[in-house]
C-alpha positions in Angstrom: -22.1 -176.5 54.9 -20.3 -173.5 57.3 -16.9 -172.8 56.8 -16.5 -172.4 60.9 -18.0 -176.5 60.9 -14.7 -177.9 59.5 -12.6 -177.0 63.0 -14.8 -179.6 64.3 -15.0 -182.3 61.7 -13.1 -185.3 64.0 -13.4 -183.9 67.3 -14.2 -186.2 70.4 -16.3 -185.9 73.7 -12.9 -184.8 75.2 -12.1 -182.6 72.8 -15.3 -181.0 72.7 -15.1 -181.6 76.9 -11.4 -178.9 76.3 -12.5 -176.4 73.7 -13.9 -172.3 75.8 -16.4 -172.0 73.1 -18.4 -175.3 74.0 -17.8 -175.5 77.9 -19.1 -171.7 77.8 -21.5 -171.7 75.9 -23.3 -175.1 77.4 -22.4 -173.5 81.6 -24.8 -170.7 79.9 -21.9 -168.1 79.7 -22.7 -167.0 75.5 -25.8 -167.9 75.3 -25.6 -166.5 71.6 -23.3 -169.7 70.8 -26.0 -172.2 71.0 -27.8 -172.3 67.6 -24.1 -172.8 66.6 -23.7 -175.6 68.1 -27.2 -176.5 67.6 -26.5 -175.9 64.1 -23.5 -178.2 63.5 -25.2 -181.3 65.4 -27.5 -181.7 63.2 -25.3 -181.4 60.2 -23.4 -184.5 62.2 -25.3 -186.9 63.7 -21.5 -188.0 65.0 -20.4 -184.8 66.5 -23.8 -184.3 67.8 -23.6 -187.6 70.1 -19.6 -186.7 70.4 -20.9 -183.1 72.2 -23.8 -184.8 74.1 -21.2 -186.9 75.7 -19.1 -183.9 77.1 -22.3 -181.9 78.1 -23.2 -185.3 80.4 -19.4 -184.6 82.4 -19.6 -181.0 82.6 -23.3 -181.8 84.0 -21.6 -184.2 86.3 -18.9 -182.0 87.3 -21.7 -178.6 88.0 -23.6 -181.3 90.5 -20.8 -182.2 92.9 -20.3 -180.5 95.8 -18.1 -177.7 96.4 -15.7 -179.3 99.1 -15.1 -176.6 101.9 -11.8 -177.2 104.0 -11.8 -177.4 107.9 -8.9 -175.6 107.7 -8.5 -171.5 109.0 -6.3 -169.5 107.5 -3.4 -169.3 109.9 -3.2 -173.2 109.6 -3.1 -173.0 106.3 -0.1 -171.6 106.7 1.4 -173.5 109.0 0.9 -176.6 107.3 2.2 -174.5 104.2 4.8 -173.6 106.3 6.2 -177.5 107.6 5.6 -178.1 104.1 8.3 -176.5 102.7 12.1 -178.1 104.6 9.5 -181.7 102.8 10.1 -180.1 99.7 13.5 -178.5 99.2 14.6 -181.6 100.6 12.0 -183.3 97.6 14.1 -180.4 95.1 17.8 -181.1 96.5 17.4 -184.9 96.3 16.5 -184.7 92.1 19.3 -182.2 91.6 21.9 -184.4 92.8 20.2 -187.6 90.7 20.1 -185.0 88.0 23.7 -184.2 88.9 24.3 -188.3 89.1 22.9 -189.0 86.2 24.7 -186.3 84.1 28.3 -187.5 85.2 27.2 -191.2 84.9 26.3 -190.4 80.9 29.2 -188.3 81.1 31.3 -191.1 82.7 30.0 -193.5 80.1 31.1 -191.5 78.0 34.6 -191.4 79.0 34.8 -195.2 78.5 33.5 -195.9 75.4 36.1 -193.6 74.1 38.7 -195.0 75.8 37.3 -198.5 74.5 36.9 -197.3 71.4 40.8 -195.1 71.1 42.0 -199.0 72.4 40.6 -200.5 69.3 41.8 -197.8 67.8 45.8 -198.9 68.9 45.4 -202.5 68.8 46.3 -201.8 65.3 49.5 -199.9 65.2 52.7 -200.7 66.8 53.5 -202.6 69.7 56.8 -201.9 71.4 57.6 -203.0 75.2 61.5 -202.7 76.4 62.4 -203.8 79.5 64.5 -201.5 82.1 68.0 -202.1 83.0 67.9 -205.3 86.2 64.3 -205.6 84.3 62.3 -209.2 83.2 59.8 -209.2 80.8 57.2 -212.2 79.2 55.5 -210.9 76.0 53.0 -212.7 74.8 52.2 -212.7 71.4 49.2 -212.3 69.3 49.9 -216.0 68.0 50.6 -217.6 71.5 54.5 -217.5 70.6 56.1 -216.3 73.9 59.3 -213.9 74.6 61.1 -213.4 77.5 63.4 -210.2 77.7 66.6 -209.9 79.6 67.0 -206.6 80.9 67.4 -203.1 79.1 66.1 -204.4 75.8 63.0 -203.5 73.2 60.7 -206.1 71.7 58.1 -204.5 68.5 55.4 -206.0 66.6 52.8 -204.3 64.1 49.6 -205.8 66.0 47.7 -206.1 62.8 49.3 -209.1 62.1 47.7 -210.2 57.9 46.4 -213.9 57.6 49.0 -213.8 54.0 52.1 -212.9 55.1 54.7 -213.3 57.5 54.4 -212.8 61.3 57.2 -210.2 62.1 59.0 -208.7 65.1 61.6 -205.9 65.7 64.5 -206.6 68.2 66.7 -205.1 70.6 68.9 -206.6 73.7 68.5 -210.0 74.7 65.9 -212.4 74.4 64.7 -216.0 74.5 62.0 -216.9 71.4 59.7 -220.1 71.5 57.7 -218.5 68.8 54.2 -220.8 68.6 54.1 -223.6 64.8 51.5 -223.0 62.8 51.7 -224.3 59.8 50.1 -228.0 58.4 51.3 -231.0 57.9 52.6 -231.2 53.5 51.3 -227.1 53.7 53.9 -224.3 53.7 52.3 -220.7 53.3 53.7 -217.9 53.9 52.3 -216.4 56.9 52.8 -219.8 58.9 55.9 -218.3 58.7 57.7 -215.8 61.8 61.2 -213.3 60.9 62.4 -212.1 63.4 64.8 -208.0 62.6 67.8 -207.7 64.4 70.7 -205.7 63.6 71.1 -206.1 60.0 69.7 -209.7 60.2 66.5 -211.4 59.3 65.9 -214.7 61.0 63.0 -216.7 59.5 61.8 -219.7 62.0 58.6 -222.0 61.9 58.1 -223.2 65.6 61.2 -222.9 66.8 63.3 -222.4 70.8 65.9 -219.8 70.1 68.1 -217.1 72.4 69.0 -214.3 70.1 71.7 -211.8 72.1 72.7 -208.3 70.2 74.8 -206.6 72.2 77.8 -204.6 71.2 77.8 -205.0 67.3 78.0 -208.7 68.0 74.8 -210.6 67.0 74.6 -214.5 68.5 71.8 -217.1 67.4 71.5 -220.6 69.8 69.7 -222.7 68.7 67.7 -224.5 70.6 65.1 -226.8 69.1 63.5 -226.4 65.4 65.6 -224.0 62.4 66.3 -220.8 62.0 67.5 -219.6 58.1 69.3 -216.6 59.3 69.8 -214.1 56.1 71.4 -210.7 55.9 73.3 -207.4 53.5 76.2 -209.1 52.5 75.5 -212.5 51.4 74.6 -213.3 54.5 72.3 -216.9 54.3 72.8 -219.4 57.3 70.8 -222.5 58.3 71.3 -222.9 61.7 70.5 -226.1 63.6 69.6 -227.0 66.4 72.7 -227.4 69.6 74.7 -224.4 66.8 75.2 -220.5 67.7 75.7 -218.4 65.3 77.9 -215.2 65.6 77.9 -212.0 63.5 80.0 -209.3 64.0 78.3 -206.0 62.5 81.8 -203.9 62.0 83.6 -207.1 60.4 80.6 -208.4 58.6 82.0 -211.5 59.2 79.7 -214.8 60.8 80.5 -218.7 61.4 78.3 -221.1 62.9 80.0 -222.8 65.7 78.7 -225.6 68.4 76.9 -225.4 71.8 78.4 -226.9 74.3 77.1 -225.2 76.8 73.3 -224.5 76.3 72.0 -224.1 80.1 74.8 -221.4 80.0 72.6 -219.5 77.2 69.3 -219.6 78.6 70.6 -219.1 82.7 69.8 -215.8 82.4 65.7 -216.8 82.4 65.7 -218.7 85.4 67.2 -215.4 87.2 70.9 -216.2 87.1 74.5 -215.6 85.8 76.6 -219.1 84.5 80.2 -217.7 84.8 81.4 -221.6 83.9 85.1 -220.4 82.9 83.8 -216.5 82.0 86.4 -213.9 83.2 85.9 -210.9 84.7 85.3 -208.5 81.3 82.4 -210.9 80.5 81.3 -210.0 83.9 81.7 -206.3 83.3 79.7 -205.8 80.2 77.1 -208.1 81.4 76.7 -205.0 84.4 76.9 -202.9 82.1 74.9 -204.0 79.3 71.9 -205.3 81.5 71.8 -203.1 84.9 73.0 -200.1 83.2 76.6 -198.9 84.8 79.8 -197.8 84.2 82.1 -200.3 85.2 86.4 -198.8 85.5 88.5 -201.5 86.2 91.7 -200.2 87.5 94.1 -202.7 86.5 93.6 -203.7 83.2 94.9 -207.7 83.9 92.0 -208.5 86.1 89.3 -208.8 83.0 91.1 -212.1 82.1 90.7 -213.8 85.6 88.3 -216.6 85.2 85.3 -217.8 87.2 83.2 -220.6 87.3 80.1 -221.2 89.1 76.6 -220.0 89.0 75.7 -216.2 90.5 72.1 -216.4 91.4 70.6 -212.5 89.8 68.3 -211.5 92.2 70.4 -208.0 92.6 73.4 -206.9 91.3 74.7 -207.0 94.8 75.1 -210.4 94.6 77.1 -209.9 92.0 79.6 -207.6 93.3 79.7 -210.6 96.3 81.3 -212.6 94.1 83.7 -210.8 92.2 85.3 -209.0 95.6 85.8 -212.2 97.3 86.3 -214.5 94.5 89.7 -212.0 93.3 89.6 -210.2 96.1 89.5 -206.4 95.3 87.9 -203.8 96.7 84.3 -202.0 94.5 83.4 -199.1 94.8 79.9 -198.1 93.8 78.9 -194.9 93.1 75.8 -193.8 91.5 76.0 -195.4 88.2 79.3 -195.4 88.9 81.3 -199.1 89.3 85.2 -199.1 90.2 87.2 -201.9 91.3 90.4 -201.9 92.4 92.7 -203.9 93.1 93.7 -204.8 97.3 
């Protein structure tokens, strides 16, 4: 078998039609090749059929009349000139489309990256901090709700493990409404909710309580449920509804006292300052701890002056208005400093 035949072993009519040597031979331009194609057809009848089909296609094309343009050279050039602006517009549109596609792809990549970073960040530590004069609510992954007072901070690790207690770290003042997850007659470690505040750890189930951590003094007031309080120096107390636990971080002393006015403890959650049986020293601590002011009382005896009533906390001006007109004092506010002077 002629080695040259191997090239055409799997040829079809379309392949022969596209083969330059075959076309030139059939058009009579290379007469010396005719014997080769005859031998190839005699060697493989299937190839002979395919060559015949390709030959018919070329014959049909040869018999087609040549289309002659009715336009002169000047007219054709004029048409080209008219077509150039349309062609340019189409090219510009295609470039714009390609640019939009590229930018869309980049934007999609950026959005995807943001989502990936967001998903990764969900496994880190989440912290919420309120500024002076600001309050906010925090909904935890277990549906527990924390209402944060001004100048407070709450942190927790977002990927709570199913076999471990739910833990948060807290500074400032907040009202906790912990989601109860335990099933009746079954208590597991992950049903517990632990609040780390200062040197103490508060272990609870489904419970509502207020925590205040200011000036080295921690106060825990229980409204519903129960709270187990652990800490350094052997602190181990069980708090019942209607009780307040007080811990002095300097002296390490602790005590549990009855809470005779629960509405006063939670007044801040309603945007109020309950000053029932409170003195000026207490109000000064609120102005400093919750609003970030430095308060100077020129006459120390004024600090023991007692108040009664409720102040709406729409702003610090409400508090200063009550102090000024109740105590008949002069108040000067400069930047973040408040000076209280006797008249």
